[in-house]
C-alpha positions as a printed NumPy array, in Angstrom:
array([[ 30.422,  63.5  ,  57.985],
       [ 28.323,  60.912,  56.219],
       [ 28.398,  58.654,  59.263],
       [ 27.172,  61.442,  61.539],
       [ 24.338,  62.396,  59.228],
       [ 23.278,  58.758,  58.838],
       [ 23.291,  58.342,  62.638],
       [ 21.215,  61.454,  62.99 ],
       [ 18.722,  60.225,  60.394],
       [ 18.483,  56.82 ,  62.059],
       [ 17.827,  58.156,  65.596],
       [ 15.651,  61.11 ,  64.682],
       [ 12.023,  60.984,  65.709],
       [  9.812,  61.985,  62.811],
       [  6.457,  63.45 ,  63.882],
       [  3.621,  63.532,  61.369],
       [  1.391,  66.602,  61.641],
       [ -0.242,  69.239,  59.527],
       [  1.621,  72.178,  61.131],
       [  4.642,  74.184,  59.982],
       [  7.013,  72.424,  62.316],
       [  6.53 ,  69.092,  60.539],
       [  7.168,  70.77 ,  57.225],
       [ 10.451,  72.351,  58.389],
       [ 11.636,  69.068,  59.86 ],
       [ 10.733,  67.247,  56.632],
       [ 12.686,  69.784,  54.575],
       [ 15.69 ,  69.472,  56.844],
       [ 15.584,  65.691,  56.752],
       [ 15.249,  65.711,  52.979],
       [ 18.317,  67.961,  52.591],
       [ 20.349,  65.719,  54.89 ],
       [ 19.326,  62.56 ,  53.091],
       [ 20.04 ,  64.098,  49.672],
       [ 23.538,  65.038,  50.86 ],
       [ 24.147,  61.5  ,  52.1  ],
       [ 22.883,  60.012,  48.809],
       [ 25.262,  62.256,  46.861],
       [ 28.376,  61.818,  48.982],
       [ 27.782,  58.49 ,  50.678],
       [ 26.956,  54.908,  49.677],
       [ 23.787,  53.783,  47.905],
       [ 21.002,  53.846,  50.471],
       [ 18.894,  51.357,  48.545],
       [ 21.481,  48.698,  49.27 ],
       [ 22.552,  49.888,  52.773],
       [ 21.184,  49.273,  56.258],
       [ 21.507,  51.56 ,  59.32 ],
       [ 22.268,  50.15 ,  62.738],
       [ 20.165,  51.874,  65.384],
       [ 21.026,  51.892,  69.052],
       [ 18.57 ,  53.945,  71.055],
       [ 15.366,  55.835,  71.433],
       [ 13.299,  52.795,  72.138],
       [ 14.706,  50.709,  69.295],
       [ 16.146,  47.297,  69.949],
       [ 19.848,  47.243,  70.539],
       [ 21.754,  46.131,  67.485],
       [ 18.562,  46.311,  65.353],
       [ 18.921,  46.76 ,  61.587],
       [ 16.672,  49.296,  59.9  ],
       [ 16.694,  49.451,  56.065],
       [ 17.268,  52.996,  54.86 ],
       [ 14.449,  52.592,  52.393],
       [ 12.086,  52.558,  55.386],
       [ 13.176,  56.072,  56.322],
       [ 12.511,  57.281,  52.815],
       [  9.103,  55.574,  52.819],
       [  8.15 ,  57.298,  56.075],
       [  9.192,  60.649,  54.667],
       [  7.223,  60.133,  51.448],
       [  4.114,  59.007,  53.337],
       [  4.314,  62.066,  55.6  ],
       [  4.17 ,  64.225,  52.459],
       [  1.119,  62.378,  51.104],
       [  2.911,  60.627,  48.222],
       [  1.677,  57.171,  47.103],
       [  4.404,  54.606,  47.174],
       [  4.945,  51.974,  44.426],
       [  4.307,  48.383,  45.229],
       [  7.985,  47.452,  45.086],
       [ 10.52 ,  49.607,  46.999],
       [ 13.647,  48.563,  45.16 ],
       [ 14.859,  45.985,  42.703],
       [ 17.02 ,  44.366,  45.327],
       [ 14.199,  43.966,  47.85 ],
       [ 11.831,  42.735,  45.108],
       [ 14.288,  40.052,  43.985],
       [ 14.914,  39.061,  47.579],
       [ 11.172,  38.85 ,  48.213],
       [ 10.635,  36.683,  45.099],
       [ 13.519,  34.409,  45.999],
       [ 12.018,  33.939,  49.467],
       [  8.586,  33.063,  48.099],
       [  9.74 ,  30.865,  45.202],
       [ 12.924,  29.09 ,  46.198],
       [ 14.504,  27.24 ,  43.329],
       [ 12.235,  28.842,  40.7  ],
       [ 15.262,  29.628,  38.537],
       [ 15.814,  25.91 ,  37.994],
       [ 12.763,  25.311,  35.772],
       [ 12.283,  21.615,  35.037],
       [ 10.448,  20.265,  31.95 ],
       [  7.68 ,  17.811,  32.739],
       [  7.509,  14.42 ,  30.938],
       [  4.297,  15.497,  29.203],
       [  6.016,  18.538,  27.72 ],
       [  8.922,  16.406,  26.552],
       [  6.548,  13.952,  24.822],
       [  4.62 ,  16.799,  23.168],
       [  7.84 ,  18.382,  21.968],
       [  9.034,  15.055,  20.568],
       [  5.76 ,  14.51 ,  18.693],
       [  5.937,  18.017,  17.227],
       [  9.511,  17.479,  16.029],
       [  8.566,  14.131,  14.51 ],
       [  5.63 ,  15.665,  12.632],
       [  7.832,  18.492,  11.384],
       [ 10.396,  16.011,  10.059],
       [  7.635,  14.005,   8.379],
       [  6.245,  17.097,   6.649],
       [  9.735,  18.09 ,   5.557],
       [ 10.447,  14.668,   4.034],
       [  7.053,  14.662,   2.324],
       [  7.722,  18.079,   0.791],
       [ 11.133,  17.063,  -0.525],
       [  9.783,  13.807,  -1.965],
       [  6.829,  15.581,  -3.611],
       [  9.115,  18.154,  -5.182],
       [ 11.451,  15.524,  -6.61 ],
       [  8.59 ,  13.402,  -7.985],
       [  6.845,  16.409,  -9.547],
       [ 10.083,  17.476, -11.184],
       [ 10.625,  13.964, -12.556],
       [  7.041,  13.74 , -13.829],
       [  7.291,  16.998, -15.779],
       [ 10.713,  15.996, -17.111],
       [  9.229,  12.782, -18.495],
       [  6.235,  14.561, -20.039],
       [  8.402,  17.121, -21.802],
       [ 10.927,  14.525, -22.929],
       [ 13.806,  15.841, -20.819],
       [ 14.118,  12.964, -18.378],
       [ 14.507,   9.21 , -18.644],
       [ 12.224,   6.623, -17.073],
       [ 12.678,   2.979, -16.113],
       [ 10.608,   0.688, -18.331],
       [  9.85 ,  -3.023, -18.001],
       [  8.42 ,  -3.796, -21.438],
       [  6.973,  -7.191, -20.559],
       [  5.331,  -5.982, -17.369],
       [  4.   ,  -2.825, -19.017],
       [  2.358,  -4.928, -21.739],
       [  0.645,  -7.121, -19.116],
       [ -0.601,  -4.047, -17.265],
       [ -2.068,  -2.53 , -20.419],
       [ -3.747,  -5.844, -21.241],
       [ -5.298,  -5.97 , -17.779],
       [ -6.66 ,  -2.438, -18.088],
       [ -8.157,  -3.238, -21.478],
       [ -9.659,  -6.482, -20.169],
       [-11.198,  -4.722, -17.186],
       [-12.786,  -2.14 , -19.469],
       [-14.363,  -4.834, -21.644],
       [-15.6  ,  -6.812, -18.658],
       [-17.221,  -3.669, -17.278],
       [-19.066,  -3.381, -20.58 ],
       [-20.292,  -6.987, -20.173],
       [-21.578,  -6.065, -16.711],
       [-23.498,  -3.069, -18.054],
       [-25.12 ,  -5.097, -20.835],
       [-25.964,  -8.05 , -18.571],
       [-27.492,  -5.705, -15.999],
       [-29.597,  -4.1  , -18.725],
       [-30.682,  -7.582, -19.886],
       [-31.782,  -8.445, -16.348],
       [-33.828,  -5.257, -16.13 ],
       [-35.598,  -5.834, -19.444],
       [-36.135,  -9.542, -18.887],
       [-37.507,  -8.931, -15.415],
       [-40.069,  -6.544, -16.849],
       [-41.062,  -9.224, -19.365],
       [-41.442, -11.841, -16.618],
       [-43.617,  -9.5  , -14.592],
       [-45.734,  -8.841, -17.665],
       [-46.121, -12.567, -18.28 ],
       [-47.149, -13.037, -14.644],
       [-49.807, -10.357, -14.947],
       [-50.993, -11.758, -18.275],
       [-51.3  , -15.269, -16.81 ],
       [-53.349, -13.972, -13.877],
       [-55.667, -12.172, -16.295],
       [-56.167, -15.311, -18.407],
       [-56.973, -17.308, -15.281],
       [-59.569, -14.768, -14.192],
       [-61.194, -14.71 , -17.635],
       [-61.312, -18.497, -17.838],
       [-63.473, -18.518, -14.744],
       [-65.752, -15.78 , -15.952],
       [-66.113, -16.931, -19.577],
       [-67.497, -20.485, -19.695],
       [-67.545, -20.538, -23.484],
       [-63.761, -19.723, -23.62 ],
       [-62.704, -21.422, -20.439],
       [-60.399, -23.968, -22.074],
       [-58.678, -21.437, -24.343],
       [-58.062, -18.979, -21.526],
       [-56.896, -21.847, -19.345],
       [-54.286, -23.066, -21.847],
       [-52.846, -19.581, -22.271],
       [-52.813, -19.003, -18.549],
       [-50.798, -22.18 , -17.949],
       [-48.399, -21.292, -20.773],
       [-47.717, -17.811, -19.378],
       [-47.235, -19.165, -15.876],
       [-44.762, -21.749, -17.201],
       [-42.869, -19.059, -19.124],
       [-42.855, -16.914, -16.012],
       [-41.431, -19.75 , -13.943],
       [-38.731, -20.509, -16.485],
       [-38.003, -16.779, -16.799],
       [-37.396, -16.566, -13.053],
       [-34.974, -19.486, -13.352],
       [-33.121, -17.74 , -16.173],
       [-33.05 , -14.509, -14.179],
       [-31.472, -16.411, -11.279],
       [-28.762, -17.777, -13.591],
       [-28.051, -14.341, -15.106],
       [-27.951, -12.7  , -11.666],
       [-25.443, -15.314, -10.539],
       [-23.378, -14.619, -13.657],
       [-23.422, -10.843, -13.037],
       [-22.526, -11.253,  -9.349],
       [-19.518, -13.446, -10.114],
       [-18.227, -11.204, -12.905],
       [-18.742,  -8.137, -10.693],
       [-16.606,  -9.732,  -7.958],
       [-13.911, -10.53 , -10.504],
       [-13.874,  -7.022, -11.984],
       [-14.481,  -4.725,  -9.023],
       [-12.621,  -6.669,  -6.345],
       [ -9.984,  -8.992,  -7.779],
       [ -8.954,  -6.865, -10.74 ],
       [ -9.313,  -3.652,  -8.749],
       [ -7.032,  -4.988,  -6.024],
       [ -4.389,  -5.789,  -8.633],
       [ -4.758,  -2.327, -10.176],
       [ -4.243,  -0.713,  -6.758],
       [ -0.987,  -2.619,  -6.409],
       [ -0.052,  -1.501,  -9.933],
       [ -0.724,   2.109,  -8.946],
       [  1.61 ,   1.75 ,  -5.962],
       [  4.181,   0.21 ,  -8.285],
       [  3.935,   3.133, -10.709],
       [  4.354,   5.624,  -7.869],
       [  7.39 ,   3.701,  -6.629],
       [  8.808,   3.719, -10.162],
       [  8.405,   7.511, -10.342],
       [ 10.103,   7.98 ,  -6.962],
       [ 12.9  ,   5.622,  -7.963],
       [ 13.565,   7.539, -11.189],
       [ 13.411,  10.865,  -9.333],
       [ 16.089,   9.851,  -6.833],
       [ 18.094,   8.149,  -9.56 ],
       [ 18.161,  11.38 , -11.583],
       [ 19.11 ,  13.325,  -8.461],
       [ 22.031,  10.972,  -7.81 ],
       [ 23.187,  11.227, -11.416],
       [ 23.173,  15.038, -11.264],
       [ 25.2  ,  15.053,  -8.048],
       [ 27.67 ,  12.519,  -9.45 ],
       [ 28.365,  14.804, -12.407],
       [ 29.178,  17.758, -10.13 ],
       [ 32.294,  18.646,  -8.089],
       [ 33.781,  16.166,  -5.628],
       [ 34.592,  18.332,  -2.601],
       [ 33.842,  17.309,   0.995],
       [ 30.335,  18.817,   1.102],
       [ 29.433,  17.295,  -2.272],
       [ 30.605,  13.864,  -1.194],
       [ 28.316,  14.024,   1.844],
       [ 25.35 ,  14.919,  -0.37 ],
       [ 26.254,  12.145,  -2.805],
       [ 26.406,   9.624,   0.028],
       [ 22.966,  10.699,   1.283],
       [ 21.562,  10.579,  -2.257],
       [ 23.021,   7.082,  -2.708],
       [ 21.294,   5.962,   0.498],
       [ 17.909,   7.371,  -0.615],
       [ 18.365,   5.868,  -4.073],
       [ 18.962,   2.409,  -2.623],
       [ 15.854,   2.645,  -0.406],
       [ 13.578,   3.571,  -3.323],
       [ 15.197,   0.997,  -5.564],
       [ 14.406,  -1.763,  -3.064],
       [ 10.825,  -0.495,  -2.804],
       [ 10.487,  -0.446,  -6.593],
       [ 11.85 ,  -3.977,  -6.96 ],
       [  9.56 ,  -5.296,  -4.221],
       [  6.416,  -3.794,  -5.748],
       [  7.383,  -4.967,  -9.222],
       [  7.633,  -8.502,  -7.866],
       [  4.226,  -8.113,  -6.162],
       [  2.62 ,  -6.923,  -9.402],
       [  4.096,  -9.815, -11.38 ],
       [  2.764, -12.373,  -8.895],
       [ -0.689, -10.783,  -8.702],
       [ -0.998, -10.627, -12.48 ],
       [ -0.172, -14.314, -12.712],
       [ -2.748, -15.346, -10.104],
       [ -5.32 , -12.966, -11.562],
       [ -5.023, -14.541, -14.984],
       [ -5.481, -18.023, -13.553],
       [ -8.464, -16.938, -11.469],
       [-10.039, -15.081, -14.388],
       [ -9.888, -18.143, -16.658],
       [-11.349, -20.387, -13.959],
       [-14.21 , -18.04 , -13.049],
       [-15.177, -17.049, -16.584],
       [-15.08 , -20.642, -17.837],
       [-17.714, -21.581, -15.251],
       [-19.851, -18.465, -15.676],
       [-19.883, -18.494, -19.478],
       [-20.91 , -22.164, -19.458],
       [-23.734, -21.355, -17.022],
       [-24.928, -18.434, -19.122],
       [-24.951, -20.51 , -22.31 ],
       [-26.716, -23.565, -20.889],
       [-29.371, -21.568, -19.048],
       [-30.16 , -19.341, -22.03 ],
       [-30.327, -22.29 , -24.435],
       [-32.586, -24.308, -22.15 ],
       [-34.947, -21.391, -21.603],
       [-35.481, -20.5  , -25.25 ],
       [-35.718, -24.184, -26.182],
       [-38.506, -24.539, -23.644],
       [-36.623, -27.327, -21.881],
       [-37.621, -26.783, -18.296],
       [-35.904, -29.934, -17.06 ],
       [-32.539, -28.974, -18.567],
       [-32.864, -25.464, -17.147],
       [-33.45 , -26.825, -13.647],
       [-30.514, -29.229, -13.999],
       [-28.289, -26.345, -15.061],
       [-29.176, -24.407, -11.933],
       [-28.443, -27.434,  -9.75 ],
       [-25.152, -28.112, -11.571],
       [-23.819, -24.608, -10.904],
       [-25.345, -24.372,  -7.418],
       [-27.623, -21.459,  -8.265],
       [-30.232, -20.809,  -5.62 ],
       [-33.352, -18.94 ,  -6.655],
       [-34.774, -16.244,  -4.435],
       [-38.376, -16.802,  -3.384],
       [-40.921, -14.49 ,  -5.029],
       [-41.179, -11.159,  -3.255],
       [-37.859, -11.508,  -1.409],
       [-36.511,  -8.373,  -3.068],
       [-39.333,  -6.275,  -1.66 ],
       [-38.671,  -4.585,   1.696],
       [-40.492,  -5.971,   4.721],
       [-43.267,  -4.05 ,   6.428],
       [-40.801,  -3.137,   9.212],
       [-38.411,  -1.58 ,   6.682],
       [-41.265,   0.329,   5.069],
       [-42.239,   1.945,   8.368]])
């Protein structure tokens, strides 16, 4: 029965009109198709072979086409996709091989970079947690810390020395400022005496002597200022570059010491716990991390020891030269020995700046 109804539906001519006849034929066709859908196979997945009425012999007509014609004749809008099977078949025809999605090299590189950054952040978080825990344990007296008494004493001495040398720099800079004001005052006073000696014939000699004296003091003052500036520049290099570089290495050493003690304490806690399979794996990993931070600590401790040794030798050499320069120049200036003052500058290779060199040029002022 199903075969006969399907053959009838396939070969039936379906007129489309607004009269009653079209409506009766539609109702009859709908009843027949409903009966086939109930008793027969699924029409969405079945094709009907037509063999007449102008159709090509052996042609295959999808049954969904018949249903579409019927729905259009009744003025019903059809959805874009007729069935899931036809939609999948249509997509597979348009995009062959789309199910085999391949990852491009750029995506693989981006994914690798993201994983690497995630691992780096994870390691940083674990290390920060361990170091913070160790730091608070040391402050509250609950944890132990590794101490090198000899090295710690040298570090404290360096910090104290740097603080005192910074005080020398502040005082010497203040001396330069005050002495420079005095030299400028002497220069102005000498110019005034020279002007008055020309305008006061009765006091020309007296004004002339004082003018020459002030100009000589001004010249010697500029020589002393050059020596003090050289002294300040050398001490500033020693304090803010050489000593500071050593203190940066010391800071890295102290951070490495804190990390080393943190991982050492972690290993000790795990060693005191149970010895099952999972615990032994954690102990092995902790032993590996402990050895890495121990090597880092030992390396930085050796670097600090070497830098402290060279710093001490350099400090003695530099300060011996600069203190001798400061003493000889100051003594020669206040003794009024211009020749000795000039010889001191030549001995220590101090070059004086020409007058007005500190002032900005007219291009810089624009």
